[in-house]
C-alpha positions in Angstrom: 104.0 105.1 70.0 100.3 105.2 70.4 98.1 102.2 71.0 97.6 100.2 67.9 94.1 99.3 66.6 95.1 95.5 66.8 96.0 95.8 70.4 92.9 97.9 71.1 90.7 95.1 69.6 92.7 92.5 71.5 92.4 94.3 74.8 88.6 94.9 74.4 88.1 91.3 73.3 89.9 90.0 76.3 88.1 92.3 78.9 84.7 91.4 77.4 85.5 87.7 77.7 85.4 86.9 74.0 86.2 83.2 73.4 89.8 82.7 72.3 90.7 86.2 73.2 93.2 85.0 76.1 94.9 82.5 73.6 95.4 85.4 71.1 96.8 87.5 73.8 99.3 84.9 75.0 100.4 84.1 71.4 100.9 87.7 70.6 102.9 88.6 73.9 104.6 85.6 75.1 107.7 86.4 72.9 107.9 89.8 74.2 107.6 88.6 77.8 110.4 86.1 77.3 112.7 88.8 75.6 112.1 91.2 78.4 112.8 88.7 81.0 116.2 87.6 79.4 117.2 91.3 79.0 116.2 92.4 82.3 118.1 89.4 83.9 121.0 90.1 81.7 121.0 93.9 82.7 121.1 92.6 86.4 123.8 90.2 85.6 121.6 87.2 86.4 121.5 84.1 84.5 118.0 82.4 84.1 117.5 78.7 83.3 114.8 77.7 80.8 112.7 76.5 83.9 113.2 80.0 85.5 111.9 81.7 82.2 108.9 79.4 82.2 108.2 80.0 85.8 108.5 83.8 85.4 106.4 83.9 82.3 103.7 82.0 84.2 104.0 84.5 87.0 103.6 87.4 84.4 100.4 85.8 83.1 99.1 85.2 86.5 99.8 88.9 87.6 97.8 89.8 84.5 94.9 87.7 85.4 94.7 88.6 89.0 92.0 90.9 90.2 89.8 90.2 87.2 92.6 91.3 84.9 93.2 94.5 87.0 96.7 95.1 85.4 95.1 95.1 81.9 92.2 97.1 83.0 94.6 99.8 84.4 96.1 100.4 80.9 95.1 103.9 79.8 96.3 103.9 76.2 98.8 106.6 76.8 101.6 104.4 75.3 101.9 101.2 73.2 100.5 98.1 74.9 104.0 96.5 74.4 105.7 99.3 76.4 103.1 98.8 79.2 103.7 95.0 79.2 107.5 95.7 79.4 106.9 97.5 82.6 104.7 94.9 83.9 107.2 92.1 83.2 110.1 94.0 84.6 108.3 94.6 87.8 107.3 91.0 88.2 110.8 89.8 87.5 112.3 92.2 90.1 109.6 91.4 92.6 110.4 87.8 92.3 114.2 88.3 92.6 113.6 90.4 95.8 111.3 87.7 97.1 113.9 85.0 96.3 116.6 87.0 98.1 114.5 87.7 101.0 113.6 84.0 101.4 117.3 83.1 101.1 118.0 85.5 103.9 115.6 83.5 106.2 116.8 80.1 104.9 113.6 79.3 103.0 114.8 78.7 99.4 113.0 76.5 97.0 115.5 74.3 95.2 115.2 71.7 92.3 115.1 68.0 93.1 118.9 67.5 92.3 119.9 70.1 94.9 117.5 68.4 97.4 119.2 65.1 96.8 122.7 66.6 97.3 121.5 68.3 100.5 120.0 65.1 102.0 123.2 63.4 101.2 125.1 66.2 102.9 122.9 67.3 105.6 124.9 67.4 108.8 125.7 69.7 111.7 126.0 72.7 109.3 122.4 72.3 108.2 121.2 72.0 111.8 123.2 75.1 112.8 121.8 77.1 110.0 118.2 76.1 110.9 119.0 76.9 114.6 120.2 80.3 113.6 117.1 81.0 111.6 114.9 79.8 114.4 116.8 82.0 116.9 116.5 85.1 114.6 112.7 84.4 114.1 112.2 84.1 117.9 113.5 87.7 118.2 110.5 88.9 116.4 107.1 89.6 118.0 104.5 86.9 117.2 102.5 89.1 114.8 105.7 89.8 112.8 106.8 86.1 112.9 103.6 85.2 111.4 103.8 87.7 108.5 107.4 86.7 107.8 106.6 83.0 107.8 103.6 83.6 105.4 105.7 85.7 103.1 108.6 83.1 103.1 105.9 80.6 102.1 105.4 82.6 98.9 102.1 84.3 99.9 101.4 87.8 98.4 100.8 90.8 100.6 97.0 90.6 99.5 96.9 87.0 100.8 98.6 87.7 104.0 96.5 90.8 104.7 93.4 88.9 104.0 94.4 86.0 106.2 95.4 88.2 109.2 92.8 90.8 108.8 95.2 93.5 108.1 95.3 96.2 105.5 97.4 95.2 102.4 99.4 98.3 102.7 100.6 97.5 106.2 102.4 94.3 105.2 105.3 95.8 103.4 106.1 98.2 106.3 105.8 95.3 108.7 108.2 93.2 106.8 110.6 96.1 106.6 110.4 96.5 110.4 111.1 92.9 110.8 114.2 93.1 108.7 115.2 96.0 110.8 114.9 94.1 114.0 116.9 91.2 112.6 119.7 93.5 111.4 120.0 94.8 115.0 120.6 91.4 116.3 124.1 90.8 117.9 126.4 89.1 115.5 126.3 85.8 117.5 122.6 85.6 116.7 123.1 86.3 113.1 
């Protein structure tokens, strides 16, 4: 399906900074974003809460605004804009899910306040042991890798990490992959 005239005008208004264009854009596509998030989560056998949907929708809009609306500027009009938006939404969701799994693997998971309260009431030797295990694994990494893993676990993007450390953005992913490889090779007692 080709790009509609309505979408072409909306994109042009948005990129030229016309007042109200962003609000029109959000109104037009928020329903699609939520629908794609729910469908993608269902296809991956995941359940998303209303808060998750809200957070992920905000992440999609943030992604669209990054680099002076770089994702929108990259649209070439070879498909409908709705199809293009669907791809972006899926990528954002899958990236966030992968990041969540990665953070969980290192013991850095953001939780809701109710879970924090439960954890405080039940924090004992097991929590200390888990933290000791994470610290032990992190100490197996070279300092440069440890810094990148910590920054990533704090939720920073590859661009932010690369900028802060003076490294090329495209070197951050491979560095994290090498760190995971090192950690997988750790003896079972250290995992």
